[in-house]
C-alpha positions as CSV (number, residue, x, y, z in Angstrom):
1,M,8.7,-6.8,8.4
2,T,6.4,-9.5,7.1
3,V,4.4,-11.2,9.6
4,R,6.9,-14.6,10.1
5,D,9.8,-11.5,10.5
6,K,7.7,-10.3,13.4
7,E,7.3,-13.9,14.5
8,A,11.1,-14.6,14.1
9,W,12.2,-11.6,16.1
10,I,9.7,-12.2,19.0
11,S,10.6,-15.8,19.2
12,G,14.2,-15.2,19.6
13,R,15.7,-16.8,16.1
14,E,16.7,-13.5,15.0
15,G,18.2,-10.2,16.5
16,P,16.0,-6.8,16.9
17,V,15.2,-5.1,13.4
18,E,17.8,-2.2,12.6
19,S,16.6,0.6,10.3
20,G,20.0,0.4,8.1
21,S,19.2,-3.4,7.3
22,W,16.3,-3.2,5.3
23,R,16.7,-2.8,1.3
24,R,14.7,-2.3,-1.8
25,H,15.0,-4.7,-4.1
26,T,12.5,-3.2,-7.2
27,G,10.8,-0.9,-8.7
28,R,9.4,2.4,-6.8
29,S,5.5,0.4,-6.0
30,S,6.7,-2.7,-5.1
31,G,9.6,-3.0,-3.3
32,H,10.2,-5.7,-1.1
33,P,11.8,-6.1,2.6
34,A,15.2,-8.5,1.7
35,T,15.8,-10.5,4.5
36,L,16.5,-8.9,7.9
37,S,20.5,-8.7,8.9
38,P,20.2,-8.9,12.6
39,R,22.9,-6.8,14.8
40,P,21.4,-7.3,18.5
41,R,23.8,-4.3,19.2
42,R,23.5,-1.5,17.9
43,G,19.6,-2.7,16.9
44,T,18.9,-2.6,21.0
45,A,20.1,0.6,21.0
46,A,18.2,1.8,18.6
47,V,15.1,0.5,19.6
48,C,15.6,1.4,22.4
49,L,15.6,4.9,21.2
50,V,12.5,4.8,19.2
51,L,10.8,4.0,22.6
52,L,12.1,6.8,24.5
53,A,11.3,8.8,21.6
54,S,7.5,7.7,21.4
55,V,7.6,8.0,25.4
56,L,8.1,11.6,25.0
57,A,6.2,11.7,21.9
58,S,3.0,10.4,23.4
59,C,3.1,12.5,26.9
60,G,1.6,15.5,25.4
61,Q,2.6,19.4,24.9
62,D,3.4,21.2,27.1
63,N,0.8,22.1,28.0
64,G,-1.4,19.8,29.4
65,V,-3.4,19.4,26.3
66,P,-2.1,15.3,25.1
67,T,-1.1,14.9,21.6
68,L,-2.4,12.7,19.1
69,N,0.2,11.6,16.3
70,W,-1.6,11.1,12.9
71,Y,0.1,9.2,10.2
72,I,-1.4,9.9,6.8
73,N,-0.6,8.9,3.1
74,P,-0.5,12.3,1.1
75,D,-3.1,14.1,-0.3
76,N,-3.5,17.5,-1.0
77,G,-4.0,19.1,3.6
78,G,-7.3,17.4,3.6
79,Q,-6.9,15.3,6.2
80,A,-5.0,17.8,8.0
81,A,-7.4,19.8,8.0
82,L,-9.8,17.1,9.7
83,A,-7.3,17.1,12.3
84,R,-7.6,20.6,13.0
85,K,-11.1,20.4,12.7
86,C,-11.6,17.3,15.1
87,A,-9.2,18.5,17.7
88,D,-11.1,21.7,18.1
89,Q,-14.2,19.8,18.4
90,S,-12.5,17.7,21.3
91,N,-13.0,21.2,23.3
92,G,-9.4,20.8,24.5
93,Q,-9.5,17.0,25.1
94,Y,-6.7,16.2,22.6
95,D,-4.4,17.8,20.2
96,I,-3.7,15.9,16.9
97,V,-0.5,15.9,15.0
98,T,0.1,14.5,11.5
99,S,2.9,13.0,9.8
100,V,3.0,12.4,6.1
101,L,3.9,9.3,5.3
102,P,5.8,8.3,1.6
103,N,4.2,8.3,-1.6
104,D,4.2,4.8,-3.0
105,A,2.2,3.0,-0.4
106,T,4.7,0.1,0.0
107,A,6.9,2.1,1.7
108,Q,4.8,3.5,3.5
109,R,4.0,0.7,4.5
110,E,8.0,-0.3,5.6
111,Q,7.8,3.0,7.7
112,L,5.2,1.9,9.8
113,V,6.0,-1.8,10.1
114,R,9.5,-0.7,11.8
115,R,8.6,1.3,14.3
116,L,5.5,-0.9,15.4
117,A,7.6,-4.2,15.7
118,A,9.9,-2.2,18.1
119,Q,6.0,-1.3,19.7
120,D,6.3,3.0,19.5
121,A,4.0,3.7,21.8
122,S,3.9,7.2,19.0
123,I,1.6,6.0,16.7
124,D,-2.0,6.8,16.8
125,L,-3.6,6.5,14.0
126,M,-2.6,5.1,10.8
127,S,-4.1,6.1,7.3
128,L,-3.9,2.9,6.1
129,D,-4.2,1.0,2.1
130,P,-6.2,-1.9,2.7
131,P,-4.4,-4.4,1.1
132,F,-1.7,-4.4,4.3
133,I,-4.8,-3.9,7.2
134,P,-4.5,-8.5,7.5
135,E,-1.0,-8.3,8.2
136,F,-0.9,-5.1,10.5
137,A,-3.5,-7.3,12.4
138,S,-2.1,-10.2,12.2
139,A,0.7,-8.6,14.0
140,G,-0.7,-7.4,16.1
141,F,0.0,-3.7,15.5
142,L,-3.8,-2.5,15.7
143,R,-6.5,-2.2,18.4
144,P,-9.2,-4.0,17.3
145,F,-12.8,-2.2,17.8
146,T,-15.0,-3.3,19.8
147,E,-19.0,-4.2,18.7
148,D,-20.7,-1.5,19.6
149,E,-17.9,0.8,17.9
150,A,-18.2,-1.6,15.0
151,A,-21.6,-0.9,14.2
152,E,-21.0,2.3,15.2
153,F,-18.3,2.6,12.2
154,T,-20.1,0.4,9.5
155,E,-23.2,1.9,9.8
156,G,-24.7,3.3,6.2
157,V,-21.0,2.3,5.2
158,L,-20.5,0.4,1.3
159,E,-19.6,-3.1,1.0
160,G,-16.7,-2.9,-0.3
161,P,-14.8,-0.7,2.7
162,I,-16.2,-2.8,5.7
163,D,-14.9,-5.8,4.1
164,H,-11.2,-3.9,3.5
165,S,-11.4,-2.8,7.0
166,T,-12.1,-6.8,8.6
167,W,-10.1,-9.2,9.6
168,D,-10.9,-12.8,11.2
169,E,-14.1,-11.3,11.8
170,E,-13.5,-8.3,13.2
171,L,-13.3,-4.1,12.1
172,V,-9.7,-4.1,13.0
173,A,-9.8,-0.7,11.1
174,A,-12.6,2.6,10.5
175,P,-13.2,2.3,7.1
176,F,-12.6,6.8,5.8
177,W,-12.7,6.6,1.8
178,A,-12.7,4.4,-0.3
179,N,-12.3,4.4,-4.2
180,T,-12.2,2.2,-7.3
181,Q,-11.7,2.9,-10.9
182,L,-13.5,3.3,-13.6
183,L,-13.9,3.2,-17.5
184,W,-13.3,6.9,-19.0
185,F,-13.7,7.1,-23.1
186,R,-13.2,10.5,-25.4
187,K,-16.9,10.8,-26.8
188,S,-15.8,11.3,-30.0
189,V,-13.9,8.2,-29.9
190,A,-16.2,6.4,-28.9
191,Q,-18.8,7.9,-31.6
192,R,-16.5,7.3,-35.0
193,A,-15.9,3.9,-33.6
194,G,-19.2,2.7,-32.7
195,L,-19.4,2.3,-29.3
196,D,-20.7,3.6,-26.2
197,P,-19.5,2.5,-23.3
198,S,-22.3,4.7,-20.9
199,Q,-25.4,2.6,-22.3
200,T,-24.0,-0.7,-23.7
201,D,-21.5,-2.8,-21.3
202,A,-18.1,-2.6,-23.1
203,T,-16.3,-6.1,-23.2
204,W,-11.6,-5.4,-23.0
205,S,-12.3,-7.1,-26.3
206,D,-15.0,-4.7,-27.4
207,L,-12.3,-1.3,-26.5
208,I,-9.5,-3.1,-27.8
209,S,-10.9,-3.5,-31.2
210,A,-12.8,0.2,-31.2
211,A,-9.3,0.9,-29.7
212,E,-7.7,-0.1,-33.0
213,Q,-10.6,1.3,-35.2
214,A,-10.3,4.7,-34.1
215,G,-6.5,4.5,-34.2
216,V,-6.5,6.0,-30.6
217,T,-4.6,3.9,-27.2
218,L,-6.1,1.7,-24.2
219,Q,-4.1,3.3,-21.1
220,I,-3.8,0.7,-18.8
221,Q,-1.4,0.5,-15.4
222,G,1.2,-2.5,-17.1
223,N,5.0,-0.8,-14.8
224,R,5.8,-3.5,-12.3
225,Y,4.2,-1.8,-9.4
226,E,1.7,-2.3,-7.4
227,G,-1.0,-0.5,-9.8
228,Y,-0.3,-4.2,-11.9
229,M,-1.5,-5.8,-9.1
230,V,-4.6,-4.1,-9.2
231,L,-5.2,-4.8,-12.5
232,I,-4.0,-8.6,-12.8
233,S,-6.1,-8.6,-9.3
234,A,-9.7,-7.0,-11.2
235,L,-9.5,-9.2,-14.0
236,V,-9.0,-11.9,-12.5
237,S,-12.1,-11.1,-9.5
238,S,-13.5,-10.1,-13.6
239,A,-13.5,-13.5,-15.0
240,G,-15.4,-15.3,-11.4
241,G,-12.1,-16.5,-10.3
242,E,-9.5,-15.4,-7.3
243,I,-5.9,-14.6,-6.7
244,L,-5.5,-17.4,-3.8
245,E,-8.3,-19.9,-2.6
246,N,-8.1,-19.7,1.1
247,P,-6.3,-16.5,1.7
248,E,-6.6,-16.5,5.6
249,A,-3.8,-19.8,5.5
250,G,-1.3,-17.1,5.9
251,K,2.1,-18.8,4.3
252,D,-0.4,-22.1,3.3
253,V,-2.4,-21.0,0.5
254,R,-3.4,-21.7,-2.0
255,P,-3.0,-20.1,-5.6
256,A,-5.9,-20.5,-7.6
257,I,-4.6,-18.3,-9.5
258,D,-3.9,-21.0,-12.9
259,S,-7.5,-21.5,-13.9
260,E,-9.9,-20.4,-16.7
261,A,-10.1,-16.5,-14.8
262,G,-6.1,-16.4,-14.9
263,R,-5.8,-17.3,-18.2
264,A,-8.6,-14.8,-19.0
265,A,-7.0,-11.9,-17.1
266,A,-3.4,-12.9,-19.1
267,E,-5.2,-13.3,-22.2
268,V,-6.2,-9.1,-22.0
269,I,-3.2,-7.7,-21.1
270,S,-1.3,-10.1,-24.0
271,A,-4.3,-8.6,-26.5
272,I,-3.3,-4.9,-25.4
273,A,-0.1,-5.7,-25.0
274,S,-0.1,-7.0,-28.3
275,S,-3.0,-4.2,-30.1
276,S,-1.8,-1.4,-31.9
277,A,-4.0,0.1,-28.8
278,R,-0.9,0.7,-27.0
279,D,0.8,2.7,-25.1
280,P,4.6,2.5,-26.8
281,A,5.1,3.1,-22.8
282,L,2.9,-0.3,-21.7
283,S,5.7,-1.7,-19.6
284,T,6.9,1.7,-17.7
285,A,2.8,2.8,-17.3
286,D,1.6,4.0,-13.8
287,E,-2.1,6.2,-13.7
288,E,-0.3,9.9,-14.7
289,A,1.6,8.6,-17.6
290,G,-1.6,7.2,-18.3
291,R,-3.9,10.4,-17.9
292,A,-1.3,12.2,-19.9
293,G,-1.9,10.0,-23.0
294,F,-5.6,9.0,-21.8
295,Q,-5.4,13.7,-22.7
296,S,-3.1,13.9,-25.8
297,D,-4.4,13.6,-28.9
298,R,-4.0,9.9,-29.4
299,G,-6.2,9.3,-26.6
300,G,-9.3,7.4,-26.2
301,F,-10.1,4.6,-23.5
302,M,-9.4,4.2,-20.3
303,V,-8.9,2.7,-16.5
304,N,-7.9,4.8,-13.6
305,W,-9.0,6.8,-10.6
306,P,-11.4,9.6,-9.9
307,Y,-9.5,11.4,-9.3
308,V,-8.4,11.6,-13.3
309,Y,-11.6,13.6,-13.5
310,G,-10.9,16.8,-10.4
311,A,-6.7,16.5,-12.4
312,A,-7.8,17.4,-16.2
313,Q,-10.2,20.1,-14.6
314,E,-7.2,21.4,-12.1
315,A,-5.0,20.9,-15.8
316,V,-8.2,23.4,-17.2
317,E,-7.5,25.9,-15.0
318,A,-3.6,26.2,-14.8
319,G,-4.1,26.1,-19.0
320,S,-2.6,22.8,-20.1
321,L,-5.1,21.6,-21.1
322,D,-8.1,22.6,-23.6
323,Q,-11.6,22.5,-22.0
324,A,-12.8,20.5,-25.2
325,V,-11.1,17.5,-23.8
326,V,-12.8,17.3,-20.6
327,D,-15.2,18.2,-22.5
328,D,-15.0,15.2,-24.6
329,I,-14.5,12.8,-21.4
330,G,-17.2,10.3,-20.7
331,W,-17.0,7.9,-18.0
332,A,-18.5,3.8,-17.8
333,R,-18.3,0.8,-15.2
334,Y,-14.9,-1.4,-15.1
335,P,-15.1,-3.7,-18.6
336,Q,-16.1,-6.7,-18.6
337,V,-13.6,-9.8,-19.3
338,T,-16.4,-12.2,-20.0
339,A,-19.3,-10.5,-22.3
340,G,-22.1,-10.8,-19.8
341,M,-20.2,-11.3,-16.9
342,E,-20.6,-7.9,-14.2
343,S,-17.2,-7.1,-13.5
344,R,-15.8,-6.7,-10.7
345,P,-13.5,-3.3,-10.1
346,P,-11.0,-2.8,-8.0
347,L,-10.9,-2.1,-4.6
348,G,-8.9,1.1,-3.0
349,G,-9.0,3.9,-0.5
350,I,-7.6,4.1,3.5
351,S,-8.7,3.0,6.7
352,L,-8.3,4.4,9.8
353,G,-6.3,2.1,12.3
354,I,-5.3,2.8,15.9
355,G,-1.4,2.0,17.1
356,A,-1.7,-1.2,19.3
357,F,0.7,-0.1,22.0
358,G,-0.6,3.7,21.9
359,Q,-1.7,5.5,25.3
360,H,-4.9,7.2,24.5
361,H,-6.8,4.6,23.1
362,D,-9.9,6.1,24.0
363,L,-9.2,9.7,22.6
364,A,-8.1,8.1,19.4
365,I,-11.8,6.2,18.9
366,D,-12.9,9.8,19.7
367,A,-10.7,11.3,17.0
368,V,-11.6,8.7,15.0
369,R,-15.4,9.1,14.7
370,C,-15.0,12.4,14.1
371,I,-12.4,11.8,10.8
372,T,-14.9,9.0,10.1
373,S,-18.4,10.8,10.4
374,L,-21.0,12.0,7.8
375,D,-19.7,15.6,7.5
376,S,-16.3,14.8,8.0
377,Q,-16.0,11.9,5.0
378,T,-18.1,15.0,2.6
379,E,-15.8,17.9,3.5
380,Y,-13.0,14.9,2.8
381,M,-14.3,13.6,-0.9
382,V,-15.5,17.5,-1.7
383,G,-11.9,19.0,-0.9
384,A,-8.7,15.9,-1.8
385,K,-11.3,14.7,-4.5
386,N,-11.5,10.9,-2.8
387,P,-14.5,9.4,-3.3
388,A,-16.3,8.5,0.9
389,A,-17.0,5.2,2.1
390,R,-20.3,6.3,3.4
391,A,-23.2,5.9,1.2
392,A,-24.8,8.5,1.7
393,V,-22.0,11.3,0.8
394,Y,-22.8,10.4,-2.6
395,D,-26.3,12.4,-2.6
396,D,-24.6,16.0,-1.6
397,P,-25.2,18.3,-4.1
398,E,-21.5,19.5,-3.8
399,V,-20.1,16.2,-4.3
400,R,-22.2,15.2,-7.1
401,Q,-21.5,19.1,-8.9
402,I,-17.8,18.0,-8.8
403,F,-18.5,14.2,-9.6
404,P,-21.1,13.5,-11.5
405,M,-20.6,10.2,-12.3
406,A,-21.2,9.8,-7.9
407,D,-23.8,7.0,-8.3
408,L,-21.3,5.4,-10.8
409,I,-18.4,5.3,-8.4
410,R,-20.6,4.5,-5.5
411,D,-21.8,1.6,-7.0
412,S,-19.1,0.2,-8.4
413,I,-17.8,0.6,-4.8
414,N,-20.1,-1.9,-4.1
415,A,-19.6,-4.1,-6.6
416,A,-15.8,-3.7,-6.2
417,A,-13.0,-6.7,-5.8
418,P,-10.6,-6.7,-2.6
419,R,-7.0,-7.8,-3.3
420,P,-6.4,-10.6,-1.9
421,K,-6.6,-10.2,2.2
422,T,-3.5,-12.0,3.2
423,P,-1.1,-10.7,6.4
424,Y,1.2,-11.9,3.3
425,Y,-0.1,-10.2,0.5
426,T,3.0,-8.0,-0.3
427,D,5.0,-11.8,-0.6
428,V,2.3,-12.8,-2.8
429,S,1.5,-9.4,-4.9
430,T,5.4,-9.2,-5.5
431,A,5.1,-12.7,-6.9
432,V,2.2,-12.0,-9.7
433,V,3.5,-9.0,-10.9
434,R,7.4,-10.2,-11.4
435,S,5.5,-13.3,-12.9
436,F,3.6,-10.4,-15.2
437,H,6.1,-8.4,-16.4
438,P,6.7,-6.7,-18.6
439,P,2.5,-6.9,-20.3
440,S,4.4,-8.4,-24.1
441,S,5.4,-11.3,-22.3
442,V,2.1,-12.9,-21.0
443,T,0.9,-15.7,-22.3
444,A,-1.7,-19.0,-21.1
445,Q,1.5,-20.3,-18.7
446,T,1.9,-16.9,-16.9
447,P,-1.0,-17.8,-14.1
448,R,0.9,-20.9,-13.4
449,Q,4.4,-19.5,-13.1
450,A,2.7,-17.2,-10.8
451,A,0.8,-19.8,-8.4
452,T,4.3,-21.5,-8.4
453,L,6.3,-18.3,-7.0
454,I,3.9,-17.7,-4.9
455,V,4.0,-20.8,-3.0
456,D,7.9,-20.7,-3.2
457,V,8.1,-17.0,-2.3
458,L,5.9,-17.9,1.1
459,N,8.0,-21.1,2.2
460,D,11.5,-19.3,1.1
461,R,12.7,-21.3,-1.4
462,V,12.7,-18.5,-3.2
463,L,14.2,-14.9,-2.3
464,L,12.3,-11.7,-4.6
């Protein structure tokens, strides 16, 4: 449900939302809810059942201890472990139960929005993907933090996570873990091509030439999903531009992608798509496909999240990858679009939101305090292999042993650019990805087409 869907529902222009009226239109990660088809009688019953279940869930266990429900994104069990730890440390004040959301970020958003639109009181804590925070905050789904709470939850936190957790000058989610992409390269390939990205800032043009010369691939995410939006947004930001000129204006935004920066981003994508260094399956490539291609005999260069390093080590332990491949992996800052202009790596991660309709806000604050503490973030980075939002975590000896590129990750997160911060992010993202896909179709006119489609979608002239 977009913000305008909720506004229409509240104002009485549409009936209550029924879960059965939701459909998904496109790919695994670029799904977009259809226009709602209200069915007042059955919808009202559905909402009543949700609210009844919420009341029962929020009452706590039989022993009288309140239960906090934390909806989490899938991981390797790290968040569940923190839930047990923090519940134990509360000395019986509360228990925490975790519920795992779908793998796909867009599907996570859809599931939460459906329930929050029905004012579900059972949602106490949420692990939120950064692009969806403005939508949740604008819709009144999140309990904002007070000034004192905000000061506590941002002390020692990197700038990127603070930025993407703030809306309308209020901290509306507590930074938990952060993420960014690095340039990964096979050291043997870079040496053969005469390019060392760890010593000299590499441009995308440098990488394409080096990959072609060495006969290897340059792996990017080109599927029609959110990962492709991550790439496009980072390219535009690295070229000195933005996707939207005034994202805070809601549906009245002015697209800024039809610019020199937008065309520079399009040029990079077009150059990769027409290069012999492209992955043959570029138009369906996601992070895991890129990792597999990078670890293959033709692997050379790749942009991807830091998890790929730990994943490669685990593959060695499982016997599916040679240790020599891991030893051959190098890393550097995200590539430059324009030589001499510092890149703006993409920003990701998770922040913790408190449900506006929950019954235990004070206890939820205490739980967030424990989950996002320095010790907890260090524990999570070591166990889940996801980078922390607090700067001091990267100085921990165990973290530095697991992530020898810890300083680069920290610096990249600080320099990262968020994707457009708008309550209508899903519409904007889907419009951009649709215009730029497949990568082989991208031309200098693509940014203008994307700008036009964004405006048309936000003004209900086009349905995605």
